[in-house]
N, C-alpha and C positions, 0 to 999 in steps of 0.2 A: 099125357092130359093127366093132371094130379086135381085129383077131386079133396076136402076137407068139410067133412060130415060135421050135422049140429052137434056128437056130440065125443067131437074131437079126434074121431077116428083117421088115416090122413091113408089116402086110398093113390097108388100109381096106377093109369093103366098101359101100355106097354104095346108099342101100333098099331096106331088106332089112326083107322085109317073111311073106307066112305061102306069097307062092307061088317065096320062096326068097330070097337069100344079093344079091343081085343082084350090080350091077359090083363091081368088084375093082381094085384099087389102088397096088400097090406103093410104102409112099410107105417106106423101106426096106432097100437091097441088107440081105444074111446081115453082120453086121455081130456083133462079142467083144459088146461093149455093154449088147447088144439082150438077149441069153442073163440074163443077172439082172435084167428084167421078171420080178419076181411074176404084178402080178395094173397092164389094165390100163380105164381105161372114159373112154368115150366122152360128149362132150356140152355144155350148154351154159351158162359156170364162171363166166363171161367178164365183159366189157359190153357183148358189143354184142349180135344175138338171134340168133347162126346156134349151131350144133351141132357149131363147130372145136375142139376141147380134150380134151384129153388131161391126164387125171390117170392116173400109175404111182406105186408105192408097186416098189421095189426090192427084193435081196438084202438090202442091207446093212441095211432098216427106215429107208428114206432115200425119198420122197416131193415127186416135183416132177409140172409141170407145166407143161403143152407149150398156147404158145395161141396161136391162127389156127391150127392145124394146116392142110390144104389136104390134096386125094387124094392129091400125089407131093413136095409138103410138106412138112417137119415144123416147125413152130412155135419161138419162141425156147422157151427156157430156163426159169420161176422156181419158183426150191427153196422149199421150202414149209415140210418137214424132214429136217431136217439127219440 
C-alpha cells in the first residue's frame, strides 16, 4: 500500500494483510511536489513480475507512472497523460 501524506511524504507499507499494514518505508521525505498527488496506486504494470510500479494522478490532471520503485527510492517517471 502506498500513502501520500498531506505534507508530501510518500510512504510504502509492505506485506499489507488482515493482521495489519506491515513494515513502513519512507520513499520520499516531505516535499511540495507530492502534495499535489490525488490518487496513487501501486501494482505490477511494467514488464517485470514485481509489484513495484506506481501510478499517480496529479491535481492538474496529469498521470504518471514510476516504474521499478523500491522501498527507499522512487523509480523512473513516465508521463502517460500530460
